[in-house]
C-alpha positions in Angstrom: -54.0 -171.8 -131.0 -51.9 -169.2 -132.9 -53.0 -166.6 -130.3 -51.8 -168.8 -127.4 -48.4 -169.2 -129.1 -48.1 -165.5 -129.7 -49.0 -164.7 -126.1 -46.4 -167.4 -124.7 -43.8 -166.1 -127.1 -44.4 -162.5 -126.0 -44.4 -163.5 -122.3 -41.1 -165.3 -122.7 -39.5 -162.3 -124.5 -40.8 -160.0 -121.8 -39.3 -162.1 -119.0 -36.0 -162.4 -120.9 -35.8 -158.7 -121.5 -36.6 -158.0 -117.8 -33.8 -160.5 -116.7 -31.2 -158.8 -119.0 -32.1 -155.4 -117.7 -31.9 -156.6 -114.1 -28.5 -158.3 -114.6 -27.1 -155.3 -116.3 -27.9 -153.2 -113.2 -26.1 -155.7 -111.0 -23.0 -155.9 -113.3 -22.7 -152.1 -113.5 -23.1 -151.5 -109.7 -20.5 -149.2 -108.2 -17.6 -150.8 -106.4 -17.8 -150.9 -102.6 -16.9 -147.5 -101.1 -13.8 -147.0 -98.9 -16.0 -146.1 -95.9 -17.3 -148.9 -93.9 -20.9 -148.9 -92.7 -21.8 -148.6 -89.1 -22.4 -152.0 -87.4 -24.6 -152.5 -84.5 -22.8 -153.7 -81.3 -22.7 -157.5 -81.0 -21.9 -157.7 -77.3 -21.5 -155.4 -74.2 -18.1 -155.4 -72.5 -18.5 -155.8 -68.7 -15.8 -154.9 -66.3 -14.8 -157.4 -63.6 -16.7 -155.5 -60.9 -19.9 -155.6 -62.8 -20.1 -152.1 -64.1 -20.4 -151.5 -67.9 -17.1 -150.6 -69.3 -16.7 -147.4 -71.3 -14.5 -149.0 -73.9 -15.2 -150.0 -77.5 -17.4 -153.0 -78.1 -16.0 -156.0 -79.9 -17.3 -156.6 -83.4 -16.1 -158.8 -86.2 -14.8 -156.0 -88.3 -11.1 -156.0 -89.4 -9.3 -153.4 -91.4 -8.3 -154.4 -94.9 -4.8 -155.9 -95.4 -2.1 -153.3 -95.4 -4.0 -150.7 -93.5 -2.8 -149.6 -90.0 -4.6 -147.8 -87.3 -3.9 -144.0 -87.4 -6.3 -142.5 -84.9 -9.8 -142.6 -83.3 -12.1 -139.7 -82.5 -15.7 -138.9 -81.8 -17.6 -137.6 -84.8 -19.4 -138.4 -87.9 -18.3 -140.0 -91.2 -17.7 -136.6 -92.8 -15.1 -135.7 -90.1 -13.2 -139.0 -90.7 -13.2 -138.5 -94.4 -12.0 -134.9 -94.1 -9.1 -136.1 -91.9 -8.4 -138.9 -94.4 -8.4 -136.6 -97.4 -6.1 -134.2 -95.6 -3.5 -136.9 -95.1 -3.7 -138.0 -98.7 -3.3 -134.4 -99.9 -0.3 -133.9 -97.6 1.2 -137.1 -98.7 1.2 -138.6 -95.3 -0.6 -141.7 -96.6 -1.8 -143.0 -99.9 -5.3 -144.3 -99.0 -7.6 -144.5 -95.9 -10.6 -146.3 -94.6 -13.0 -144.9 -92.0 -14.8 -147.3 -89.6 -17.7 -146.2 -87.4 -18.4 -147.9 -84.2 -20.9 -147.2 -81.4 -19.2 -147.0 -78.1 -20.7 -146.7 -74.6 -19.4 -143.8 -72.6 -20.9 -143.5 -69.2 -24.6 -144.1 -69.8 -24.7 -142.9 -73.4 -23.9 -144.5 -76.7 -21.7 -142.3 -79.0 -20.3 -142.8 -82.5 -16.5 -143.1 -82.7 -14.7 -143.1 -86.0 -11.6 -145.1 -86.5 -9.2 -144.0 -89.2 -7.0 -146.7 -90.8 -4.4 -145.7 -93.4 -2.2 -147.3 -96.0 1.2 -145.6 -96.1 
């Protein structure tokens, strides 16, 4: 009987320690980065004549409060961050957010970056 109690006590202590370690990892997680993740297109924009439009797809993403659209360009996240960092260093704006979106151009999907800044 004593062995069962020791096993149960040891098991509870192990589970408790595992829970504490797991919750510390969650509590110490890094804050969300400034760069938004790429979202999959949610719907295709169709022109009135039936052809697929070569404009941006509508998604449910909105820039954070206080940020305004600065520019859009084709390229990867690194290009957008480089442009955003340049504006911060020059003092043109204080902070920035990059948002990537897949856009259909002709028959191909390409990645567009949208730079939103806080002045």
